[in-house]
C-alpha positions as CSV (number, residue, x, y, z in Angstrom):
1,M,23.9,31.3,-6.9
2,K,20.9,29.3,-8.2
3,T,19.9,29.4,-11.7
4,K,16.3,30.3,-12.8
5,G,15.7,26.7,-13.9
6,A,16.6,25.3,-10.4
7,Q,14.3,27.8,-8.7
8,E,11.4,27.0,-11.1
9,R,11.9,23.2,-10.4
10,K,11.8,23.8,-6.7
11,R,8.6,25.9,-7.0
12,T,7.0,23.3,-9.1
13,F,8.0,20.6,-6.7
14,L,6.4,22.5,-3.8
15,L,3.2,23.2,-5.7
16,I,2.8,19.5,-6.4
17,T,3.8,18.1,-3.0
18,I,2.1,20.4,-0.6
19,P,-1.5,19.6,-1.7
20,V,-0.6,15.8,-1.7
21,I,0.7,16.0,1.8
22,A,-2.3,18.0,3.0
23,L,-4.8,15.5,1.4
24,F,-2.8,12.6,2.8
25,F,-3.0,14.1,6.3
26,C,-6.7,14.9,6.1
27,F,-7.9,11.5,4.7
28,N,-5.4,9.1,6.2
29,T,-3.5,10.4,9.2
30,L,-6.3,12.5,10.9
31,P,-8.9,9.6,10.9
32,L,-6.2,7.3,12.2
33,I,-5.4,9.5,15.1
34,R,-9.1,10.2,15.8
35,G,-9.9,6.4,15.8
36,F,-7.0,5.8,18.2
37,I,-8.3,8.4,20.6
38,Y,-11.9,7.2,20.3
39,S,-10.8,3.6,21.1
40,F,-10.0,4.7,24.6
41,T,-13.4,6.3,25.3
42,N,-17.0,5.0,25.4
43,F,-18.0,7.6,22.9
44,K,-21.1,6.6,20.9
45,V,-21.3,7.8,17.3
46,W,-24.6,9.5,16.6
47,F,-25.2,8.3,13.1
48,V,-24.8,4.5,13.8
């Protein structure tokens, strides 16, 4: 049986880590994957 304090710490941990993981994925991992995929194409970027 979990105590109220343990449940509160778990909730706080999730509230802090989920946005951090989402931002890391959006601004680090996703551009890395897109750049890797684009490196195998002859895609020309329209704003360059």
